[in-house]
C-alpha positions as CSV (number, residue, x, y, z in Angstrom):
1,X,-8.7,-27.4,8.1
2,X,-10.9,-28.1,5.0
3,X,-10.6,-25.5,2.0
4,X,-13.1,-27.3,-0.5
5,X,-17.0,-26.0,-0.4
6,X,-19.5,-27.4,1.4
7,X,-22.2,-26.7,-1.7
8,X,-20.6,-29.9,-3.1
9,X,-23.6,-32.3,-3.3
10,X,-22.6,-35.7,-1.3
11,X,-21.9,-38.6,-4.2
12,X,-20.9,-36.1,-6.8
13,X,-17.6,-36.4,-8.5
14,X,-15.6,-33.1,-8.3
15,X,-14.0,-31.6,-11.4
16,X,-10.5,-30.1,-11.5
17,X,-10.9,-26.2,-11.8
18,X,-8.8,-24.8,-13.9
19,X,-7.5,-21.5,-13.4
20,X,-5.7,-18.9,-15.3
21,X,-2.1,-18.2,-15.7
22,X,-3.1,-14.6,-15.1
23,X,-4.5,-15.8,-11.6
24,X,-1.9,-18.0,-10.9
25,X,0.7,-15.3,-11.6
26,X,-1.5,-12.6,-8.8
27,X,-1.2,-15.1,-6.3
28,X,2.2,-16.0,-6.7
29,X,3.1,-12.3,-6.7
30,X,1.0,-11.7,-3.3
31,X,2.9,-14.5,-1.8
32,X,6.6,-12.2,-3.0
33,X,5.3,-9.3,-0.4
34,X,7.2,-9.1,2.7
35,X,5.3,-11.0,6.0
36,X,2.8,-12.5,3.9
37,X,1.9,-15.9,4.4
38,X,1.6,-18.7,1.7
39,X,-1.5,-20.4,3.4
40,X,-3.5,-17.4,4.0
41,X,-3.1,-16.1,0.5
42,X,-4.1,-19.6,-0.5
43,X,-7.1,-19.5,1.5
44,X,-8.5,-16.3,0.9
45,X,-8.7,-17.6,-2.6
46,X,-10.2,-20.9,-2.2
47,X,-7.0,-23.0,-3.2
48,X,-5.1,-25.2,-1.1
49,X,-1.6,-24.0,0.2
50,X,0.2,-26.8,-1.5
51,X,-1.0,-26.2,-4.9
52,X,0.1,-22.3,-4.8
53,X,3.8,-23.5,-3.2
54,X,3.6,-25.9,-6.3
55,X,2.8,-23.0,-8.6
56,X,5.5,-20.9,-6.8
57,X,8.1,-23.9,-7.5
58,X,7.2,-23.9,-11.2
59,X,6.9,-20.2,-11.4
60,X,10.6,-20.0,-11.0
61,X,9.9,-18.4,-7.4
62,X,11.0,-20.7,-5.1
63,X,10.1,-20.8,-1.5
64,X,11.4,-18.9,1.7
65,X,12.9,-21.0,3.7
66,X,16.6,-22.3,5.1
67,X,17.6,-23.4,1.0
68,X,16.5,-19.8,0.1
69,X,18.7,-18.5,2.9
70,X,21.5,-20.6,1.9
71,X,21.6,-19.4,-1.4
72,X,21.4,-15.8,-0.3
73,X,24.5,-16.3,2.2
74,X,26.2,-18.1,-0.8
75,X,25.5,-15.5,-3.1
76,X,26.7,-12.6,-1.1
77,X,29.4,-14.4,0.2
78,X,31.6,-12.2,-2.3
79,X,30.8,-9.1,-1.0
80,X,32.5,-6.5,0.7
81,X,32.7,-5.5,4.6
82,X,30.2,-2.5,5.1
83,X,30.9,-0.8,8.6
84,X,28.0,0.2,10.5
85,X,28.6,2.9,13.4
86,X,26.2,3.3,16.1
87,X,25.2,6.1,18.3
88,X,27.0,6.3,21.9
89,X,23.4,6.1,23.2
90,X,22.3,3.1,21.3
91,X,25.8,1.2,22.0
92,X,25.8,2.0,25.2
93,X,21.9,1.4,26.2
94,X,21.3,-1.8,27.9
95,X,17.5,-2.9,28.0
96,X,15.9,-4.0,31.3
97,X,13.3,-7.0,31.2
98,X,10.2,-6.1,31.4
99,X,7.6,-9.0,32.5
100,X,3.8,-8.2,32.5
101,X,1.4,-11.3,34.2
102,X,-2.5,-11.0,33.9
103,X,-4.9,-13.3,35.9
104,X,-8.3,-11.8,35.0
105,X,-8.9,-7.6,36.1
106,X,-5.4,-8.0,37.7
107,X,-2.0,-6.9,35.9
108,X,1.6,-7.5,37.7
109,X,4.1,-5.9,35.6
110,X,8.0,-6.5,36.8
111,X,11.3,-4.8,35.8
112,X,14.7,-6.9,35.8
113,X,17.7,-5.7,34.9
114,X,19.1,-7.4,31.9
115,X,22.1,-8.4,34.0
116,X,20.1,-10.6,35.9
117,X,18.4,-12.5,33.2
118,X,18.8,-16.2,34.9
119,X,17.3,-15.2,38.5
120,X,14.4,-13.5,36.5
121,X,13.5,-17.2,34.5
122,X,14.0,-18.8,37.8
123,X,11.5,-16.3,39.8
124,X,8.9,-16.9,36.5
125,X,9.2,-20.7,36.7
126,X,8.5,-20.7,40.4
127,X,5.3,-18.1,39.6
128,X,3.9,-20.0,36.8
129,X,3.9,-23.0,39.0
């Protein structure tokens, strides 16, 4: 995907854009919100996602990923165990599988007991052949 504006004249050399510290800080803060994609923030603001990732690293924000998860688990390894009690209805409730197949205007819904997951997978493989 090309993020460069199409208004550039062919043969004309592009100039390096300069962004203010405030602009960079706003985009890095937008990426810190839960569920926000770095690429979507970059695209919405007309910059390359790699540039935004670099700003995040330079700003000490870091990138979400396996490294961040490893650091989090190391930091929390000294924490105490916290027991969570589930209600009787939550712990004993077994979810059934629900498979919904659509083809054109026809919809078929199949409910499988969770104890028969392997059988439902085999059935689905046969149907999708």
